ChimeraX commands (.cxc) that place a marker at each C-alpha (Angstrom):
marker #1 position 10.16,-37.54,71.63 radius 0.5
marker #1 position 10.15,-33.88,73.17 radius 0.5
marker #1 position 9.07,-30.93,70.44 radius 0.5
marker #1 position 11.91,-28.73,71.96 radius 0.5
marker #1 position 9.81,-25.75,71.41 radius 0.5
marker #1 position 11.66,-22.93,69.92 radius 0.5
marker #1 position 10.23,-19.83,72.58 radius 0.5
marker #1 position 9.68,-19.35,75.91 radius 0.5
marker #1 position 5.50,-18.78,76.08 radius 0.5
marker #1 position 6.07,-15.85,78.83 radius 0.5
marker #1 position 7.93,-13.70,76.94 radius 0.5
marker #1 position 8.60,-15.09,73.57 radius 0.5
marker #1 position 12.61,-15.25,73.70 radius 0.5
marker #1 position 14.25,-17.59,71.16 radius 0.5
marker #1 position 15.04,-20.92,72.83 radius 0.5
marker #1 position 17.04,-22.95,69.91 radius 0.5
marker #1 position 17.63,-26.59,70.61 radius 0.5
marker #1 position 20.57,-26.25,72.93 radius 0.5
marker #1 position 19.59,-23.58,74.86 radius 0.5
marker #1 position 18.72,-23.64,79.00 radius 0.5
marker #1 position 15.48,-23.83,79.18 radius 0.5
marker #1 position 12.52,-25.24,81.45 radius 0.5
marker #1 position 9.53,-27.08,80.57 radius 0.5
marker #1 position 6.71,-28.67,82.58 radius 0.5
marker #1 position 5.33,-32.74,81.95 radius 0.5
marker #1 position 3.22,-31.46,79.11 radius 0.5
marker #1 position 6.09,-29.53,77.33 radius 0.5
marker #1 position 5.15,-25.97,78.02 radius 0.5
marker #1 position 8.35,-24.60,77.91 radius 0.5
marker #1 position 9.91,-20.75,79.64 radius 0.5
marker #1 position 13.56,-19.67,79.65 radius 0.5
marker #1 position 14.92,-19.41,82.53 radius 0.5
marker #1 position 14.65,-16.02,83.88 radius 0.5
marker #1 position 10.77,-16.34,83.27 radius 0.5
marker #1 position 10.64,-20.07,84.88 radius 0.5
marker #1 position 12.40,-18.97,88.00 radius 0.5
marker #1 position 11.78,-15.01,88.69 radius 0.5
marker #1 position 7.85,-14.83,87.57 radius 0.5
marker #1 position 6.41,-18.16,87.61 radius 0.5
marker #1 position 8.38,-19.80,90.85 radius 0.5
marker #1 position 9.37,-23.01,89.01 radius 0.5
marker #1 position 5.22,-23.60,88.36 radius 0.5
marker #1 position 3.74,-23.90,85.19 radius 0.5
marker #1 position 0.69,-21.48,84.97 radius 0.5
marker #1 position -0.78,-23.51,82.62 radius 0.5
marker #1 position -1.26,-26.91,84.65 radius 0.5
marker #1 position 0.47,-25.96,87.80 radius 0.5
marker #1 position 3.27,-28.96,87.28 radius 0.5
marker #1 position 6.84,-28.29,88.11 radius 0.5
marker #1 position 8.93,-27.08,85.42 radius 0.5
marker #1 position 12.16,-28.71,85.12 radius 0.5
marker #1 position 15.44,-28.69,82.63 radius 0.5
marker #1 position 14.78,-29.25,79.09 radius 0.5
marker #1 position 16.98,-32.11,78.12 radius 0.5
marker #1 position 19.14,-31.06,75.04 radius 0.5
marker #1 position 19.20,-33.21,71.73 radius 0.5
marker #1 position 22.48,-33.64,70.71 radius 0.5
marker #1 position 23.30,-31.92,67.44 radius 0.5
marker #1 position 23.96,-34.94,65.40 radius 0.5
marker #1 position 20.11,-35.88,65.87 radius 0.5
marker #1 position 18.27,-32.76,65.04 radius 0.5
marker #1 position 19.18,-33.38,61.67 radius 0.5
marker #1 position 16.68,-36.13,61.25 radius 0.5
marker #1 position 14.77,-35.30,64.77 radius 0.5
marker #1 position 14.26,-31.67,64.11 radius 0.5
marker #1 position 12.75,-29.04,66.94 radius 0.5
marker #1 position 9.51,-27.69,66.49 radius 0.5
marker #1 position 9.10,-24.44,64.74 radius 0.5
marker #1 position 5.20,-23.91,66.16 radius 0.5
marker #1 position 5.81,-20.92,68.65 radius 0.5
marker #1 position 3.68,-21.14,71.70 radius 0.5
marker #1 position 3.16,-17.38,73.43 radius 0.5
marker #1 position 0.56,-16.85,76.44 radius 0.5
marker #1 position 1.84,-13.96,77.96 radius 0.5
marker #1 position -1.48,-13.45,79.64 radius 0.5
marker #1 position -0.70,-16.86,82.12 radius 0.5
marker #1 position 2.91,-15.38,83.15 radius 0.5
marker #1 position 1.58,-11.85,84.25 radius 0.5
marker #1 position 3.68,-10.77,87.29 radius 0.5
marker link #1:1,2 radius 0.2
marker link #1:2,3 radius 0.2
marker link #1:3,4 radius 0.2
marker link #1:4,5 radius 0.2
marker link #1:5,6 radius 0.2
marker link #1:6,7 radius 0.2
marker link #1:7,8 radius 0.2
marker link #1:8,9 radius 0.2
marker link #1:9,10 radius 0.2
marker link #1:10,11 radius 0.2
marker link #1:11,12 radius 0.2
marker link #1:12,13 radius 0.2
marker link #1:13,14 radius 0.2
marker link #1:14,15 radius 0.2
marker link #1:15,16 radius 0.2
marker link #1:16,17 radius 0.2
marker link #1:17,18 radius 0.2
marker link #1:18,19 radius 0.2
marker link #1:19,20 radius 0.2
marker link #1:20,21 radius 0.2
marker link #1:21,22 radius 0.2
marker link #1:22,23 radius 0.2
marker link #1:23,24 radius 0.2
marker link #1:24,25 radius 0.2
marker link #1:25,26 radius 0.2
marker link #1:26,27 radius 0.2
marker link #1:27,28 radius 0.2
marker link #1:28,29 radius 0.2
marker link #1:29,30 radius 0.2
marker link #1:30,31 radius 0.2
marker link #1:31,32 radius 0.2
marker link #1:32,33 radius 0.2
marker link #1:33,34 radius 0.2
marker link #1:34,35 radius 0.2
marker link #1:35,36 radius 0.2
marker link #1:36,37 radius 0.2
marker link #1:37,38 radius 0.2
marker link #1:38,39 radius 0.2
marker link #1:39,40 radius 0.2
marker link #1:40,41 radius 0.2
marker link #1:41,42 radius 0.2
marker link #1:42,43 radius 0.2
marker link #1:43,44 radius 0.2
marker link #1:44,45 radius 0.2
marker link #1:45,46 radius 0.2
marker link #1:46,47 radius 0.2
marker link #1:47,48 radius 0.2
marker link #1:48,49 radius 0.2
marker link #1:49,50 radius 0.2
marker link #1:50,51 radius 0.2
marker link #1:51,52 radius 0.2
marker link #1:52,53 radius 0.2
marker link #1:53,54 radius 0.2
marker link #1:54,55 radius 0.2
marker link #1:55,56 radius 0.2
marker link #1:56,57 radius 0.2
marker link #1:57,58 radius 0.2
marker link #1:58,59 radius 0.2
marker link #1:59,60 radius 0.2
marker link #1:60,61 radius 0.2
marker link #1:61,62 radius 0.2
marker link #1:62,63 radius 0.2
marker link #1:63,64 radius 0.2
marker link #1:64,65 radius 0.2
marker link #1:65,66 radius 0.2
marker link #1:66,67 radius 0.2
marker link #1:67,68 radius 0.2
marker link #1:68,69 radius 0.2
marker link #1:69,70 radius 0.2
marker link #1:70,71 radius 0.2
marker link #1:71,72 radius 0.2
marker link #1:72,73 radius 0.2
marker link #1:73,74 radius 0.2
marker link #1:74,75 radius 0.2
marker link #1:75,76 radius 0.2
marker link #1:76,77 radius 0.2
marker link #1:77,78 radius 0.2
marker link #1:78,79 radius 0.2
view
């Protein structure tokens, strides 16, 4: 099951479960502006493609909550 991480690894913007976000196959998580403008759709950690993060239906979040563990690596997102 996806973690649904709570923030962008580049800019630390909050990304609630329903937010438009991008992830790689390792679940590195980024906001759309960072993913598209700074990273050109490529994960700075693994080199993989960044794709739209699926949204978990609200009624499923109670039993399967999103992660609260923040990952912030601004050094990997330098322009």
